[in-house]
All heavy atoms as an XYZ file, in Angstrom:
1022
protein
N     178.212     89.965     90.487
C     178.748     88.927     89.638
C     179.143     89.545     88.300
O     178.422     90.362     87.755
C     177.697     87.838     89.455
C     178.103     86.772     88.487
S     176.899     85.461     88.359
C     177.467     84.452     89.685
N     180.268     89.143     87.784
C     180.759     89.652     86.505
C     180.490     88.623     85.411
O     180.621     87.430     85.632
C     182.244     89.934     86.575
C     182.591     91.094     87.465
C     183.901     91.682     86.981
N     184.221     92.906     87.649
C     183.819     94.106     87.248
N     183.047     94.217     86.198
N     184.178     95.178     87.887
N     180.149     89.142     84.236
C     179.948     88.291     83.059
C     180.863     88.803     81.962
O     181.008     90.009     81.781
C     178.481     88.344     82.606
C     177.533     87.785     83.619
C     176.902     88.625     84.523
C     177.287     86.427     83.691
C     176.033     88.115     85.482
C     176.422     85.904     84.639
C     175.795     86.755     85.538
N     181.454     87.884     81.214
C     182.388     88.276     80.162
C     181.688     88.882     78.956
O     182.294     89.610     78.192
C     183.230     87.078     79.732
C     184.167     86.608     80.819
C     185.014     85.455     80.361
C     185.917     85.019     81.492
N     186.793     83.933     81.115
N     180.400     88.564     78.796
C     179.670     89.058     77.635
C     178.181     89.094     77.931
O     177.710     88.518     78.922
C     179.917     88.147     76.427
O     179.362     86.867     76.689
N     177.443     89.746     77.039
C     175.983     89.746     77.149
C     175.448     88.324     76.985
O     174.487     87.925     77.652
C     175.380     90.665     76.090
C     173.881     90.841     76.229
C     173.308     91.814     75.220
O     173.749     92.978     75.176
O     172.400     91.397     74.466
N     176.095     87.542     76.131
C     175.663     86.154     75.919
C     175.798     85.331     77.207
O     174.924     84.519     77.529
C     176.472     85.517     74.795
N     176.876     85.530     77.961
C     177.058     84.812     79.226
C     176.001     85.244     80.239
O     175.439     84.407     80.966
C     178.461     85.064     79.779
N     175.707     86.530     80.278
C     174.663     87.044     81.165
C     173.311     86.448     80.775
O     172.540     85.992     81.622
C     174.646     88.575     81.084
C     173.531     89.239     81.834
C     173.260     88.919     83.159
C     172.761     90.205     81.220
C     172.231     89.553     83.855
C     171.737     90.842     81.899
C     171.471     90.515     83.222
N     173.040     86.417     79.484
C     171.784     85.864     78.990
C     171.640     84.390     79.384
O     170.570     83.958     79.829
C     171.709     86.008     77.478
C     170.447     85.418     76.879
C     170.377     85.719     75.409
O     170.041     86.820     75.027
N     170.712     84.736     74.604
N     172.699     83.631     79.237
C     172.669     82.209     79.604
C     172.320     82.051     81.083
O     171.544     81.176     81.461
C     174.039     81.587     79.287
C     174.097     80.113     79.428
C     175.466     79.623     78.962
C     175.557     78.125     79.058
N     176.859     77.619     78.618
N     172.871     82.907     81.915
C     172.597     82.867     83.348
C     171.130     83.218     83.638
O     170.476     82.549     84.446
C     173.538     83.834     84.073
C     173.591     83.631     85.541
N     174.277     82.607     86.140
C     173.026     84.327     86.547
C     174.144     82.676     87.440
N     173.379     83.715     87.724
N     170.608     84.246     82.989
C     169.204     84.643     83.186
C     168.269     83.520     82.733
O     167.279     83.210     83.406
C     168.888     85.968     82.457
C     167.386     86.261     82.483
C     169.659     87.124     83.079
N     168.581     82.889     81.620
C     167.760     81.770     81.131
C     167.752     80.632     82.158
O     166.704     80.051     82.446
C     168.245     81.281     79.756
C     167.891     82.330     78.687
C     167.641     79.927     79.399
C     168.506     82.063     77.322
N     168.911     80.334     82.741
C     168.982     79.275     83.756
C     168.122     79.628     84.971
O     167.390     78.786     85.494
C     170.437     79.043     84.171
N     168.187     80.868     85.402
C     167.364     81.321     86.532
C     165.885     81.184     86.191
O     165.085     80.706     86.999
C     167.704     82.779     86.906
C     169.111     82.858     87.504
C     166.671     83.346     87.886
C     169.623     84.272     87.680
N     165.508     81.600     84.988
C     164.102     81.524     84.566
C     163.616     80.073     84.548
O     162.533     79.769     85.053
C     163.925     82.164     83.192
N     164.406     79.190     83.986
C     163.999     77.784     83.913
C     163.879     77.170     85.309
O     162.965     76.391     85.564
C     164.962     76.995     83.037
C     164.780     77.336     81.568
C     165.663     76.502     80.678
C     165.365     76.810     79.218
N     166.158     75.974     78.321
N     164.775     77.543     86.214
C     164.673     77.067     87.592
C     163.380     77.542     88.244
O     162.805     76.862     89.078
C     165.856     77.561     88.421
C     167.168     76.831     88.219
C     168.292     77.556     88.945
C     167.058     75.402     88.714
N     162.924     78.726     87.854
C     161.694     79.282     88.392
C     160.445     78.768     87.707
O     159.335     79.184     88.034
N     160.619     77.874     86.734
C     159.468     77.273     86.068
C     158.944     78.043     84.870
O     157.843     77.785     84.396
N     159.710     78.981     84.346
C     159.291     79.775     83.194
C     159.584     79.051     81.888
O     160.603     78.370     81.759
C     160.029     81.113     83.180
C     159.659     82.007     84.306
C     160.169     81.988     85.581
C     158.698     83.059     84.282
N     159.576     82.964     86.331
C     158.677     83.633     85.569
C     157.861     83.564     83.296
C     157.841     84.700     85.896
C     157.032     84.634     83.622
C     157.018     85.175     84.905
N     158.714     79.236     80.919
C     158.996     78.841     79.534
C     159.816     79.980     78.940
O     159.477     81.155     79.135
C     157.704     78.653     78.738
C     156.830     77.538     79.252
C     157.473     76.166     79.131
O     158.196     75.927     78.151
O     157.250     75.342     80.034
N     160.881     79.637     78.218
C     161.801     80.660     77.721
C     161.869     80.608     76.201
O     162.071     79.541     75.618
C     163.218     80.446     78.297
C     164.192     81.474     77.752
C     163.187     80.481     79.824
N     161.711     81.779     75.573
C     161.885     81.884     74.134
C     162.958     82.924     73.852
O     162.914     84.035     74.367
C     160.580     82.309     73.450
C     160.747     82.553     71.973
C     160.868     81.497     71.086
C     160.816     83.840     71.477
C     161.048     81.709     69.731
C     160.995     84.073     70.120
C     161.106     83.014     69.251
N     163.941     82.518     73.033
C     165.001     83.427     72.590
C     165.184     83.236     71.095
O     165.492     82.134     70.636
C     166.301     83.131     73.325
C     167.475     83.850     72.748
N     167.557     85.231     72.732
C     168.590     83.399     72.160
C     168.694     85.574     72.152
N     169.329     84.481     71.786
N     164.992     84.288     70.350
C     165.040     84.215     68.893
C     166.458     84.134     68.347
O     166.684     83.640     67.274
C     164.324     85.434     68.288
C     164.339     85.495     66.785
C     163.599     84.336     66.132
O     162.584     83.893     66.647
N     164.088     83.851     65.025
N     167.419     84.637     69.072
C     168.776     84.701     68.546
C     169.042     86.075     67.955
O     168.307     87.024     68.201
N     170.061     86.188     67.163
C     170.444     87.476     66.588
C     169.421     87.910     65.547
O     169.276     87.289     64.507
C     171.825     87.368     65.956
C     172.374     88.716     65.521
O     171.629     89.704     65.544
O     173.560     88.765     65.172
N     168.695     88.976     65.848
C     167.616     89.448     64.983
C     168.068     90.540     64.002
O     167.287     91.018     63.212
C     166.473     90.019     65.845
C     165.830     88.994     66.764
S     164.934     87.748     65.859
C     163.519     88.695     65.343
N     169.323     90.944     64.065
C     169.752     92.079     63.254
C     169.602     91.836     61.759
O     169.410     92.767     60.997
C     171.204     92.431     63.568
C     171.337     93.061     64.942
C     172.756     93.332     65.274
N     173.404     92.058     65.567
C     174.543     91.928     66.198
N     175.201     92.983     66.586
N     175.054     90.743     66.440
N     169.659     90.582     61.337
C     169.575     90.288     59.905
C     168.134     90.089     59.436
O     167.876     89.958     58.254
C     170.417     89.051     59.581
C     169.903     87.802     60.223
N     170.080     87.533     61.551
C     169.190     86.768     59.722
C     169.506     86.374     61.836
N     168.967     85.895     60.751
N     167.176     90.066     60.357
C     165.770     89.886     59.989
C     165.055     91.210     60.235
O     164.806     91.590     61.366
C     165.116     88.769     60.825
C     165.894     87.476     60.673
C     163.654     88.594     60.445
C     165.450     86.377     61.616
N     164.727     91.916     59.184
C     164.193     93.266     59.322
C     162.959     93.351     60.209
O     162.827     94.259     61.011
C     163.883     93.855     57.949
C     165.095     94.182     57.093
C     164.663     94.704     55.738
C     165.980     95.204     57.789
N     162.048     92.403     60.107
C     160.809     92.514     60.869
C     161.015     92.301     62.359
O     160.162     92.665     63.158
C     159.777     91.512     60.346
O     160.263     90.197     60.542
N     162.133     91.725     62.768
C     162.353     91.444     64.179
C     163.343     92.374     64.852
O     163.649     92.198     66.018
N     163.853     93.346     64.142
C     164.861     94.241     64.703
C     164.285     94.962     65.921
O     163.210     95.546     65.860
C     165.352     95.255     63.650
C     166.235     96.311     64.280
C     166.087     94.543     62.541
N     164.979     94.859     67.031
C     164.563     95.546     68.243
C     163.733     94.709     69.194
O     163.490     95.109     70.329
N     163.258     93.539     68.744
C     162.443     92.693     69.611
C     163.280     92.279     70.826
O     164.459     91.971     70.691
C     161.968     91.445     68.851
C     160.944     90.635     69.607
C     159.606     90.986     69.578
C     161.325     89.549     70.383
C     158.655     90.260     70.289
C     160.396     88.823     71.096
C     159.062     89.178     71.045
O     158.138     88.472     71.768
N     162.697     92.261     72.029
C     163.465     91.927     73.239
C     164.161     90.569     73.153
O     163.690     89.653     72.476
C     162.390     91.917     74.333
C     161.320     92.828     73.817
C     161.305     92.610     72.328
N     165.256     90.446     73.884
C     166.074     89.233     73.855
C     165.314     87.992     74.311
O     165.477     86.925     73.739
C     167.309     89.400     74.747
C     168.270     90.431     74.185
O     168.566     90.371     72.981
O     168.723     91.295     74.956
N     164.520     88.135     75.376
C     163.829     86.979     75.939
C     162.331     87.239     76.079
O     161.922     88.343     76.451
C     164.380     86.634     77.324
C     165.859     86.285     77.412
C     166.252     86.054     78.872
C     166.191     85.068     76.574
N     161.544     86.217     75.805
C     160.126     86.209     76.121
C     159.941     85.055     77.093
O     160.287     83.911     76.784
C     159.264     85.987     74.867
O     159.570     87.008     73.911
C     157.787     86.046     75.199
N     159.444     85.364     78.278
C     159.283     84.382     79.348
C     157.805     84.245     79.673
O     157.116     85.247     79.866
C     160.050     84.828     80.589
C     161.515     85.214     80.353
C     162.106     85.867     81.588
C     162.324     84.008     79.963
N     157.327     83.008     79.733
C     155.909     82.758     79.967
C     155.762     81.858     81.190
O     156.399     80.818     81.277
C     155.258     82.088     78.740
C     155.436     82.970     77.506
C     153.778     81.798     79.001
C     155.080     82.289     76.210
N     154.905     82.273     82.104
C     154.618     81.472     83.294
C     153.329     80.707     83.075
O     152.314     81.289     82.690
C     154.461     82.375     84.522
O     154.002     81.614     85.624
N     153.360     79.415     83.340
C     152.153     78.612     83.255
C     151.411     78.595     84.583
O     150.252     78.233     84.639
C     152.497     77.179     82.844
C     153.015     77.102     81.426
C     153.281     75.673     80.997
O     153.461     74.784     81.816
N     153.310     75.457     79.708
N     152.081     78.995     85.656
C     151.455     78.998     86.980
C     150.547     80.195     87.194
O     149.637     80.161     87.990
C     152.533     79.012     88.069
C     153.383     77.776     88.109
C     154.444     77.883     89.179
N     155.133     79.164     89.230
C     156.104     79.547     88.430
N     156.506     78.743     87.465
N     156.689     80.708     88.559
N     150.839     81.265     86.544
C     150.073     82.488     86.717
C     150.015     83.199     85.366
O     150.883     83.006     84.537
C     150.720     83.373     87.774
C     152.203     83.625     87.513
C     152.892     84.308     88.675
O     152.443     85.396     89.054
O     153.871     83.762     89.180
N     149.007     84.010     85.132
C     148.931     84.695     83.830
C     149.970     85.812     83.750
O     149.709     86.947     84.143
C     147.500     85.225     83.803
C     147.109     85.357     85.234
C     147.867     84.310     85.977
N     151.146     85.457     83.243
C     152.251     86.416     83.219
C     153.166     86.151     82.036
O     153.569     85.013     81.803
C     153.033     86.242     84.516
C     153.659     87.471     85.019
C     154.088     87.284     86.452
N     155.203     88.180     86.688
C     156.124     87.998     87.596
N     156.085     86.944     88.375
N     157.088     88.862     87.729
N     153.508     87.216     81.324
C     154.469     87.158     80.227
C     155.466     88.291     80.442
O     155.073     89.438     80.655
C     153.787     87.327     78.845
C     154.826     87.346     77.730
C     152.760     86.241     78.618
N     156.745     87.951     80.387
C     157.798     88.954     80.553
C     158.586     89.073     79.262
O     159.000     88.069     78.677
C     158.746     88.565     81.713
C     158.010     88.682     83.044
C     160.008     89.419     81.698
C     158.838     88.252     84.233
N     158.788     90.304     78.828
C     159.685     90.622     77.725
C     160.913     91.265     78.365
O     160.782     92.256     79.085
C     159.039     91.595     76.741
C     157.821     91.032     76.066
C     156.560     91.214     76.615
C     157.940     90.313     74.888
C     155.431     90.688     75.999
C     156.818     89.788     74.267
C     155.566     89.971     74.827
N     162.089     90.684     78.145
C     163.308     91.184     78.788
C     164.375     91.506     77.751
O     164.731     90.663     76.933
C     163.837     90.159     79.782
N     164.852     92.727     77.805
C     166.005     93.153     77.015
C     167.209     93.057     77.935
O     167.186     93.576     79.052
C     165.824     94.583     76.516
C     166.951     95.061     75.627
C     167.082     94.233     74.355
O     166.054     93.895     73.733
O     168.227     93.930     73.980
N     168.256     92.373     77.498
C     169.451     92.186     78.307
C     170.595     92.999     77.724
O     170.830     92.975     76.514
C     169.838     90.706     78.355
C     168.735     89.747     78.803
C     169.239     88.314     78.759
C     168.234     90.093     80.185
N     171.281     93.694     78.601
C     172.435     94.503     78.199
C     173.537     94.364     79.230
O     173.275     94.095     80.403
C     172.052     95.994     78.100
C     171.095     96.322     76.980
C     171.783     96.158     75.653
C     170.853     96.474     74.498
N     171.439     96.058     73.234
N     174.764     94.587     78.803
C     175.866     94.689     79.752
C     175.648     95.977     80.544
O     174.781     96.790     80.200
C     177.220     94.741     79.028
O     177.245     95.900     78.187
C     177.459     93.479     78.200
N     176.437     96.178     81.582
C     176.249     97.382     82.393
C     176.444     98.671     81.592
O     175.884     99.701     81.937
C     177.176     97.362     83.610
C     176.669     96.402     84.674
O     175.441     96.276     84.831
O     177.505     95.775     85.343
N     177.195     98.598     80.503
C     177.432     99.797     79.693
C     176.719     99.754     78.349
O     176.773    100.721     77.594
C     178.935     99.981     79.474
C     179.682    100.250     80.764
C     181.159    100.415     80.513
C     181.887    100.628     81.835
N     183.318    100.773     81.660
N     176.050     98.657     78.044
C     175.400     98.503     76.737
C     174.239     99.467     76.548
O     173.500     99.764     77.484
N     174.096     99.948     75.339
C     173.026    100.895     74.994
C     171.972    100.195     74.141
O     172.290     99.348     73.304
C     173.607    102.071     74.196
C     174.604    102.907     74.977
C     173.963    103.675     76.106
O     172.800    104.111     75.962
O     174.625    103.831     77.151
N     170.722    100.576     74.318
C     169.644    100.051     73.475
C     169.584    100.825     72.168
O     169.830    102.028     72.135
C     168.299    100.175     74.182
C     168.152     99.257     75.361
C     166.778     99.306     75.966
N     166.530    100.633     76.543
C     165.359    101.034     76.987
N     164.315    100.242     76.934
N     165.214    102.230     77.496
N     169.222    100.117     71.112
C     169.028    100.767     69.818
C     167.685    101.492     69.828
O     166.835    101.264     70.706
C     169.029     99.722     68.696
O     167.871     98.904     68.800
N     167.465    102.331     68.833
C     166.186    103.041     68.719
C     165.036    102.044     68.585
O     163.952    102.254     69.153
C     166.223    103.984     67.518
N     165.267    100.955     67.862
C     164.227     99.938     67.693
C     163.901     99.252     69.014
O     162.748     98.944     69.306
C     164.646     98.895     66.641
C     164.747     99.445     65.231
C     166.120    100.045     64.923
O     166.987    100.116     65.831
O     166.326    100.461     63.771
N     164.919     98.999     69.829
C     164.699     98.376     71.134
C     163.919     99.307     72.062
O     163.045     98.859     72.801
C     166.036     97.969     71.766
C     166.685     96.800     71.046
C     168.110     96.559     71.491
O     168.822     97.474     71.892
N     168.537     95.304     71.414
N     164.215    100.572     72.006
C     163.476    101.561     72.809
C     162.023    101.608     72.345
O     161.101    101.689     73.163
C     164.144    102.957     72.713
C     163.275    104.028     73.342
C     165.526    102.918     73.367
N     161.798    101.533     71.030
C     160.434    101.552     70.487
C     159.640    100.341     70.977
O     158.501    100.467     71.426
C     160.459    101.584     68.953
C     159.071    101.689     68.316
C     159.151    101.734     66.797
N     159.727    100.540     66.215
C     159.073     99.373     66.074
N     157.833     99.244     66.474
N     159.668     98.339     65.517
N     160.244     99.138     70.916
C     159.557     97.939     71.412
C     159.224     98.087     72.895
O     158.138     97.727     73.345
C     160.403     96.674     71.208
C     160.035     95.887     69.973
C     160.821     95.942     68.833
C     158.899     95.091     69.945
C     160.499     95.215     67.699
C     158.562     94.361     68.819
C     159.366     94.435     67.697
O     159.034     93.719     66.577
N     160.163     98.618     73.671
C     159.928     98.816     75.109
C     158.719     99.711     75.327
O     157.862     99.426     76.172
C     161.163     99.416     75.770
N     158.635    100.781     74.560
C     157.515    101.713     74.701
C     156.193    101.057     74.320
O     155.179    101.230     75.003
C     157.766    102.955     73.843
N     156.187    100.299     73.232
C     154.964     99.639     72.770
C     154.493     98.624     73.817
O     153.320     98.617     74.205
C     155.182     98.949     71.406
C     154.022     98.041     71.052
C     155.391     99.998     70.316
N     155.388     97.772     74.291
C     155.020     96.744     75.273
C     154.560     97.393     76.578
O     153.532     97.012     77.142
C     156.190     95.769     75.516
C     156.469     94.964     74.247
C     155.890     94.840     76.692
C     157.786     94.217     74.250
N     155.297     98.390     77.036
C     154.957     99.055     78.292
C     153.627     99.789     78.226
O     152.946     99.946     79.232
C     156.072    100.023     78.697
O     157.277     99.310     78.921
N     153.262    100.247     77.044
C     152.018    101.022     76.906
C     150.774    100.149     76.761
O     149.659    100.663     76.778
C     152.116    101.960     75.705
O     152.059    101.216     74.498
N     150.942     98.840     76.633
C     149.794     97.966     76.430
C     148.808     98.016     77.591
O     147.602     97.916     77.386
C     150.253     96.520     76.212
C     150.958     96.238     74.902
C     151.483     94.802     74.898
C     150.049     96.493     73.723
N     149.324     98.135     78.795
C     148.452     98.190     79.954
C     147.694     96.906     80.211
O     146.604     96.920     80.765
N     148.269     95.790     79.802
C     147.631     94.489     80.006
C     148.210     93.875     81.282
O     149.425     93.726     81.409
C     147.872     93.548     78.811
C     147.279     94.156     77.547
C     147.286     92.164     79.089
C     147.635     93.394     76.284
N     147.346     93.541     82.203
C     147.784     92.923     83.457
C     148.523     91.631     83.158
O     148.056     90.797     82.391
C     146.579     92.638     84.334
C     146.940     92.133     85.695
C     145.715     92.115     86.584
N     146.068     91.615     87.879
C     145.538     90.547     88.423
N     144.591     89.887     87.804
N     145.924     90.144     89.609
N     149.705     91.478     83.759
C     150.490     90.263     83.570
C     151.482     90.338     82.427
O     152.260     89.418     82.226
N     151.479     91.437     81.656
C     152.465     91.629     80.588
C     153.465     92.668     81.082
O     153.095     93.795     81.401
C     151.802     92.096     79.274
C     152.860     92.409     78.224
C     150.843     91.033     78.757
N     154.738     92.263     81.155
C     155.764     93.113     81.752
C     156.963     93.246     80.812
O     157.291     92.321     80.087
C     156.235     92.501     83.078
C     155.110     92.223     84.047
C     155.520     91.284     85.167
O     156.669     91.356     85.648
O     154.679     90.451     85.558
N     157.597     94.413     80.871
C     158.833     94.651     80.117
C     159.921     95.036     81.113
O     159.689     95.828     82.019
C     158.664     95.787     79.107
C     159.977     96.157     78.457
C     160.421     95.493     77.327
C     160.794     97.137     79.010
C     161.648     95.797     76.753
C     162.018     97.449     78.443
C     162.439     96.779     77.318
O     163.649     97.072     76.762
N     161.125     94.458     80.911
C     162.271     94.801     81.748
C     163.506     95.020     80.890
O     163.719     94.306     79.908
C     162.599     93.677     82.738
C     161.540     93.453     83.784
C     160.564     92.476     83.606
C     161.519     94.197     84.956
C     159.589     92.262     84.565
C     160.543     93.991     85.917
C     159.581     93.019     85.715
O     158.622     92.805     86.668
N     164.304     95.979     81.293
C     165.668     96.137     80.782
C     166.554     95.665     81.925
O     166.585     96.279     82.994
C     165.972     97.594     80.449
C     167.443     97.915     80.151
C     167.952     97.119     78.958
C     167.630     99.404     79.944
N     167.235     94.535     81.716
C     168.040     93.936     82.775
C     169.516     93.994     82.438
O     169.923     93.725     81.306
C     167.640     92.484     82.991
C     166.369     92.310     83.767
C     165.829     93.175     84.662
C     165.508     91.183     83.733
N     164.676     92.651     85.189
C     164.457     91.432     84.635
C     165.513     89.988     83.035
C     163.419     90.532     84.860
C     164.486     89.086     83.249
C     163.454     89.358     84.162
N     170.298     94.329     83.446
C     171.751     94.367     83.358
C     172.311     93.501     84.487
O     171.603     93.223     85.458
C     172.252     95.800     83.504
C     171.727     96.725     82.414
C     172.151     98.181     82.659
N     171.539     99.088     81.711
C     171.999     99.322     80.488
N     173.080     98.713     80.063
N     171.380    100.171     79.696
N     173.571     93.081     84.401
C     174.143     92.254     85.474
C     173.963     92.864     86.869
O     173.745     92.137     87.834
C     175.618     92.141     85.091
C     175.589     92.209     83.593
C     174.510     93.224     83.279
N     173.998     94.161     86.971
C     173.831     94.803     88.282
C     172.421     94.604     88.846
O     172.187     94.853     90.023
C     174.176     96.289     88.210
C     173.238     97.101     87.347
C     173.695     98.542     87.250
C     172.794     99.363     86.358
N     173.312    100.717     86.187
N     171.481     94.135     88.032
C     170.105     93.895     88.466
C     169.864     92.440     88.867
O     168.714     92.028     89.024
C     169.117     94.255     87.334
C     169.194     95.663     86.906
N     169.194     96.035     85.571
C     169.269     96.815     87.609
C     169.269     97.348     85.478
N     169.318     97.847     86.702
N     170.909     91.662     89.045
C     170.770     90.218     89.247
C     169.852     89.867     90.425
O     169.031     88.953     90.316
C     172.139     89.570     89.414
C     172.226     88.094     89.122
C     171.641     87.731     87.773
C     173.667     87.632     89.199
N     169.949     90.572     91.525
C     169.078     90.279     92.670
C     167.617     90.535     92.325
O     166.739     89.753     92.679
C     169.502     91.086     93.903
C     170.786     90.593     94.543
C     170.743     89.115     94.905
O     169.736     88.666     95.509
O     171.707     88.398     94.596
N     167.342     91.617     91.628
C     165.980     91.935     91.196
C     165.468     90.863     90.232
O     164.322     90.422     90.319
C     165.956     93.315     90.536
C     164.700     93.663     89.792
C     163.594     94.045     90.723
C     162.428     94.574     89.886
N     161.245     94.753     90.655
N     166.316     90.422     89.322
C     165.947     89.382     88.353
C     165.541     88.112     89.094
O     164.514     87.505     88.781
C     167.115     89.108     87.376
C     167.376     90.332     86.507
C     166.831     87.877     86.516
C     168.693     90.291     85.744
N     166.329     87.733     90.083
C     166.010     86.532     90.858
C     164.654     86.670     91.540
O     163.861     85.719     91.570
C     167.095     86.267     91.902
C     168.392     85.776     91.298
C     169.343     85.399     92.402
C     170.519     86.335     92.394
N     171.490     86.048     93.459
N     164.359     87.842     92.078
C     163.075     88.062     92.748
C     161.918     87.979     91.763
O     160.877     87.398     92.061
C     163.067     89.431     93.448
C     163.950     89.495     94.664
C     163.554     88.478     95.712
O     162.391     88.340     96.058
N     164.522     87.727     96.199
N     162.091     88.552     90.578
C     161.025     88.543     89.573
C     160.762     87.140     89.061
O     159.612     86.752     88.845
C     161.384     89.493     88.396
C     160.428     89.329     87.228
C     161.398     90.945     88.870
N     161.828     86.343     88.887
C     161.691     85.046     88.230
C     161.543     83.851     89.163
O     161.260     82.752     88.690
C     162.891     84.798     87.309
C     163.037     85.780     86.155
C     164.262     85.427     85.329
C     161.792     85.817     85.299
N     161.702     84.052     90.455
C     161.593     82.885     91.338
C     160.183     82.321     91.296
O     159.217     83.030     91.055
C     162.005     83.225     92.767
C     161.009     84.044     93.533
C     161.528     84.276     94.938
C     160.567     85.166     95.708
N     161.047     85.434     97.041
N     160.085     81.026     91.509
C     158.783     80.374     91.516
C     157.892     80.983     92.584
O     158.328     81.163     93.714
N     156.667     81.327     92.238
C     155.804     82.017     93.184
C     154.697     81.146     93.745
O     154.195     81.409     94.821
C     155.164     83.247     92.519
O     154.462     82.805     91.353
C     156.194     84.268     92.141
N     154.285     80.107     93.056
C     153.121     79.358     93.491
C     153.411     78.206     94.441
O     152.669     77.963     95.378
N     154.485     77.499     94.254
C     154.755     76.261     94.968
C     155.920     76.467     95.943
O     157.047     76.724     95.523
C     155.090     75.182     93.933
C     155.474     73.850     94.540
O     155.385     73.695     95.767
O     155.858     72.967     93.754
N     155.690     76.340     97.268
C     156.769     76.540     98.247
C     157.960     75.613     98.012
O     159.109     76.013     98.187
C     156.102     76.242     99.588
C     154.641     76.411     99.354
C     154.409     76.065     97.910
N     157.694     74.364     97.606
C     158.795     73.430     97.344
C     159.620     73.892     96.148
O     160.843     73.810     96.151
C     158.255     72.017     97.114
C     159.331     70.981     96.795
C     160.389     70.826     97.883
O     160.151     71.198     99.043
O     161.486     70.332     97.552
N     158.945     74.411     95.120
C     159.668     74.942     93.957
C     160.541     76.128     94.379
O     161.678     76.245     93.950
C     158.705     75.383     92.860
C     159.421     75.946     91.633
C     158.451     76.485     90.601
N     157.728     75.446     89.921
C     158.169     74.783     88.861
N     159.355     75.044     88.379
N     157.441     73.866     88.295
N     160.032     76.998     95.231
C     160.818     78.147     95.707
C     162.050     77.665     96.470
O     163.135     78.210     96.313
C     159.964     79.054     96.595
C     159.032     79.948     95.830
C     158.512     81.092     96.680
N     157.938     80.669     97.942
C     156.670     80.359     98.136
N     155.817     80.406     97.142
N     156.237     80.008     99.330
N     161.884     76.643     97.318
C     163.013     76.113     98.084
C     164.075     75.539     97.150
O     165.263     75.826     97.287
C     162.531     75.039     99.063
C     163.631     74.577    100.018
C     163.290     73.282    100.708
N     163.151     72.145     99.801
C     164.158     71.545     99.159
N     165.380     71.981     99.287
N     163.928     70.521     98.362
N     163.642     74.736     96.175
C     164.588     74.155     95.210
C     165.268     75.250     94.394
O     166.467     75.175     94.109
C     163.872     73.167     94.283
C     163.529     71.856     94.938
C     163.083     70.800     93.930
N     162.197     71.287     92.894
C     160.871     71.224     92.934
N     160.264     70.688     93.960
N     160.151     71.681     91.934
N     164.501     76.250     93.990
C     165.047     77.371     93.221
C     166.173     78.043     94.008
O     167.263     78.254     93.503
C     163.931     78.384     92.925
C     164.404     79.639     92.249
C     164.527     79.700     90.878
C     164.710     80.762     92.995
C     164.948     80.864     90.247
C     165.138     81.925     92.371
C     165.258     81.970     91.006
N     165.906     78.371     95.267
C     166.889     79.064     96.094
C     168.133     78.206     96.292
O     169.256     78.696     96.166
C     166.263     79.438     97.451
O     165.105     80.243     97.198
C     167.230     80.213     98.322
N     167.952     76.920     96.578
C     169.093     76.023     96.789
C     169.914     75.862     95.513
O     171.151     75.951     95.536
C     168.598     74.664     97.279
N     169.255     75.641     94.391
C     169.962     75.439     93.124
C     170.670     76.709     92.684
O     171.794     76.675     92.199
C     168.990     74.966     92.030
O     168.314     73.810     92.498
C     169.725     74.645     90.738
N     170.014     77.854     92.874
C     170.629     79.121     92.501
C     171.897     79.358     93.314
O     172.908     79.818     92.783
C     169.632     80.267     92.696
C     170.028     81.609     92.138
C     170.351     81.509     90.655
C     168.931     82.612     92.370
N     171.868     79.007     94.599
C     173.060     79.136     95.429
C     174.210     78.305     94.895
O     175.354     78.758     94.843
N     173.928     77.082     94.463
C     174.961     76.223     93.872
C     175.501     76.803     92.570
O     176.696     76.776     92.305
C     174.407     74.818     93.628
C     174.095     73.991     94.870
C     173.400     72.690     94.479
C     175.364     73.710     95.660
N     174.583     77.349     91.738
C     175.014     77.966     90.475
C     175.979     79.116     90.741
O     176.989     79.271     90.062
C     173.810     78.507     89.690
C     173.016     77.477     88.956
S     171.539     78.200     88.191
C     172.205     79.536     87.223
N     175.653     79.952     91.711
C     176.497     81.104     92.013
C     177.866     80.661     92.528
O     178.887     81.243     92.165
C     175.807     82.012     93.030
C     174.543     82.708     92.513
C     173.862     83.464     93.639
C     174.874     83.639     91.364
N     177.905     79.627     93.368
C     179.191     79.107     93.852
C     180.038     78.617     92.693
O     181.234     78.883     92.621
C     178.962     77.977     94.846
C     178.536     78.439     96.203
C     178.353     77.252     97.135
C     177.765     77.692     98.459
N     177.470     76.557     99.339
N     179.424     77.870     91.770
C     180.140     77.329     90.606
C     180.679     78.453     89.718
O     181.811     78.402     89.260
C     179.246     76.409     89.781
C     179.043     75.059     90.420
C     180.332     74.298     90.588
O     181.130     74.228     89.637
O     180.573     73.780     91.696
N     179.857     79.462     89.450
C     180.305     80.535     88.557
C     181.386     81.391     89.219
O     182.229     81.952     88.545
C     179.131     81.401     88.099
O     178.528     82.016     89.199
N     181.400     81.490     90.533
C     182.440     82.244     91.236
C     183.775     81.508     91.213
O     184.819     82.138     91.360
C     182.017     82.550     92.679
C     180.969     83.630     92.740
O     180.868     84.466     91.856
N     180.165     83.608     93.799
N     183.761     80.192     91.030
C     184.995     79.417     90.954
C     185.726     79.642     89.634
O     186.902     79.443     89.531
C     184.697     77.920     91.121
C     184.292     77.535     92.509
C     184.005     76.041     92.573
C     183.517     75.622     93.938
N     183.161     74.175     93.942
N     184.978     80.029     88.610
C     185.574     80.179     87.262
C     186.380     81.418     87.132
O     186.328     82.381     87.698
C     184.458     80.184     86.206
C     183.768     78.879     86.136
C     182.670     78.928     85.118
N     181.761     77.819     85.406
C     180.542     77.741     84.994
N     180.022     78.678     84.269
N     179.794     76.729     85.287
């Protein structure tokens, strides 16, 4: 699937996360706030299981800043079960769906899969 921008890709990932039952936090453009420079684009929290995901989103050619690499290293080094860091690009869409699909409730998984299929059909029409 092609996205015109990182923002369009981000919107799609947020929709997938919400379908999977995740709480989604996105701070917005952090470049003007010194203390937040480099913080990952999305923080996703699951209420069904003890899990928090920090996701940096980039286009297929986008590069991470030094601050973003530093945050990735800090989060990855925590070694806390259920705390995960991902660098996601549009080419990782299938992996993203697997990570974010609802895991606890079979009915939620069925609805997630059906709704995601409709979303993909709609976005392919554009």
